[in-house]
C-alpha positions as CSV (number, residue, x, y, z in Angstrom):
1,M,0.0,0.0,0.0
2,N,2.9,2.4,0.8
3,F,4.2,1.8,-2.7
4,T,0.8,2.7,-4.2
5,I,0.7,6.0,-2.4
6,K,4.3,6.8,-3.5
7,A,3.4,5.9,-7.1
8,L,0.2,8.1,-6.9
9,N,2.2,11.0,-5.5
10,C,4.8,10.7,-8.3
11,A,2.0,10.6,-10.9
12,V,0.4,13.7,-9.4
13,L,3.8,15.5,-9.4
14,L,4.4,14.6,-13.0
15,L,1.0,15.9,-14.0
16,L,1.6,19.1,-12.2
17,F,5.0,19.4,-14.0
18,L,3.4,18.8,-17.3
19,S,0.6,21.4,-16.7
20,A,3.2,23.9,-15.6
21,C,5.2,23.3,-18.8
22,A,2.1,23.8,-20.9
23,T,1.9,27.4,-19.8
24,I,5.6,28.2,-20.3
25,T,6.4,30.0,-23.5
26,L,10.1,30.6,-23.1
27,P,12.4,27.6,-23.3
28,T,12.8,25.7,-20.1
29,S,16.5,25.0,-20.4
30,K,17.9,28.1,-22.2
31,E,21.1,26.0,-22.6
32,A,22.9,26.3,-25.9
33,T,26.5,26.3,-27.1
34,F,27.4,28.1,-30.3
35,L,29.3,25.7,-32.6
36,E,29.8,27.5,-36.0
37,N,28.5,30.0,-38.5
38,I,27.3,28.5,-41.8
39,E,27.8,30.6,-44.9
40,G,27.3,33.9,-43.0
41,K,23.5,33.3,-42.7
42,D,22.9,30.4,-40.3
43,D,24.3,29.5,-36.9
44,K,24.8,26.0,-35.6
45,Y,24.2,25.3,-31.8
46,L,24.3,22.3,-29.5
47,A,21.1,23.1,-27.6
48,W,19.7,21.2,-24.6
49,G,16.0,20.8,-24.0
50,I,13.9,19.6,-21.0
51,G,10.6,17.9,-21.3
52,A,8.4,15.0,-20.1
53,N,9.4,13.0,-23.2
54,N,11.8,13.1,-26.1
55,A,9.5,15.1,-28.3
56,E,9.0,17.8,-25.7
57,A,12.7,17.9,-24.9
58,E,13.6,18.3,-28.5
59,T,11.1,21.1,-29.0
60,D,12.6,22.8,-25.9
61,A,16.1,22.4,-27.4
62,L,14.9,24.1,-30.6
63,K,13.5,27.0,-28.7
64,A,16.7,27.2,-26.6
65,A,18.7,27.7,-29.8
66,V,16.4,30.4,-31.2
67,Y,16.5,32.0,-27.7
68,A,20.3,32.0,-27.7
69,A,20.5,33.5,-31.2
70,M,17.9,36.2,-30.4
71,L,18.7,37.1,-26.8
72,G,22.2,35.7,-26.1
73,G,23.4,33.5,-23.3
74,A,25.0,30.8,-25.4
75,A,28.4,29.5,-24.6
76,G,30.9,30.1,-27.4
77,N,31.2,33.1,-29.8
78,S,27.6,34.1,-30.5
79,V,26.3,37.6,-30.3
80,A,22.6,38.3,-29.4
81,L,20.5,39.9,-32.1
82,V,18.5,41.8,-29.6
83,S,20.9,43.9,-27.5
84,A,20.6,44.3,-23.7
85,Q,19.4,47.9,-24.3
86,E,16.6,46.7,-26.6
87,Q,15.7,43.9,-24.2
88,A,15.3,46.5,-21.4
89,K,12.7,48.6,-23.3
90,P,9.2,48.7,-21.8
91,G,7.0,45.9,-23.1
92,M,9.8,43.9,-24.7
93,D,9.4,41.0,-22.3
94,A,5.8,40.6,-23.4
95,R,6.8,40.8,-27.1
96,I,9.4,38.1,-26.6
97,N,7.0,35.9,-24.7
98,K,4.5,36.3,-27.5
99,F,7.2,35.4,-30.1
100,F,7.9,32.1,-28.3
101,D,4.2,31.5,-27.5
102,D,3.4,30.8,-31.1
103,P,5.3,27.7,-32.5
104,A,4.5,28.9,-36.1
105,T,6.6,32.0,-35.4
106,W,9.8,30.8,-33.7
107,S,9.9,27.4,-35.4
108,R,10.3,28.8,-38.9
109,F,13.8,30.0,-38.0
110,V,15.2,26.7,-36.7
111,R,15.7,23.1,-37.7
112,S,17.2,20.1,-36.1
113,T,20.1,18.3,-37.7
114,S,19.1,15.1,-35.8
115,Q,15.8,14.7,-37.6
116,G,14.3,12.4,-34.9
117,R,17.5,10.5,-34.2
118,I,18.6,10.5,-30.6
119,D,22.2,10.3,-29.6
120,P,22.3,8.2,-26.4
121,D,25.2,10.3,-25.1
122,K,23.0,13.4,-25.3
123,R,19.9,12.0,-23.5
124,L,19.7,12.2,-19.8
125,V,17.0,11.7,-17.1
126,A,17.3,14.8,-14.9
127,N,15.7,16.0,-11.8
128,V,14.0,19.3,-12.4
129,L,11.9,21.6,-10.2
130,G,8.2,21.3,-10.4
131,K,5.4,22.2,-8.0
132,D,3.1,20.0,-6.0
133,G,-0.6,20.7,-5.3
134,S,0.1,23.3,-2.7
135,G,2.5,25.2,-4.9
136,K,5.6,24.0,-3.0
137,A,8.7,23.4,-5.2
138,V,9.5,19.7,-5.6
139,Q,11.9,17.7,-7.8
140,V,10.4,15.6,-10.6
141,Q,12.1,13.6,-13.3
142,A,12.3,14.8,-16.9
143,I,14.2,14.1,-20.1
144,K,17.1,16.3,-20.9
145,L,18.1,16.0,-24.6
146,G,21.0,17.6,-26.5
147,V,20.3,18.4,-30.2
148,E,22.4,20.0,-32.9
149,V,20.3,22.8,-34.2
150,I,20.7,25.3,-37.1
151,V,19.1,28.7,-36.6
152,A,18.5,30.9,-39.7
153,R,20.2,33.9,-38.1
154,K,19.8,36.2,-41.2
155,A,16.1,35.4,-41.6
156,L,15.6,35.9,-37.8
157,R,17.4,39.2,-37.9
158,E,15.2,40.4,-40.8
159,Y,12.0,39.3,-39.0
160,L,13.2,41.2,-35.8
161,E,13.9,44.3,-37.9
162,V,10.5,44.2,-39.7
163,N,8.6,43.6,-36.5
164,Q,10.6,46.4,-34.7
165,F,12.3,44.2,-32.0
166,I,15.5,45.7,-33.2
167,G,16.6,48.7,-35.3
168,G,17.8,48.1,-38.9
169,M,21.5,47.8,-39.6
170,R,22.9,51.1,-40.7
171,I,26.2,51.8,-42.4
172,G,27.8,55.2,-41.7
173,N,25.8,58.1,-40.3
């Protein structure tokens, strides 16, 4: 009976974790390492994602790579498209959340080089923070997956300019 109660508690915690993830628009992990620039228009990252299953973790990794290209934070030699000054502008947080809230928006700038294949060396079961029924932070298990990702940096920059996240690039005065 004690085992049944523990199993039930774990199931409830997992459901709470999944419901909390459903409302998150930004990537959960935000972990990415810049690997290389491709032909001056694309950037390749090793991005890590967290999710309840492989598919959710891969989606989170894709988001993490776009996040790194857009806002910075990647290890390696990558420069954010949206500067710290632009990120600090009033209302920018809401605009960034809206960008990541719509998969049709952010996903058009990224593709996985793995195409559904999972490298066993880049798949971990990790303990992450979730919340129980009372709102108390607890640890739950989730999948952490590393994916090589290509971000269409030039196309993303153009989108950000047209939608006034950033100013256009100027030469001279």
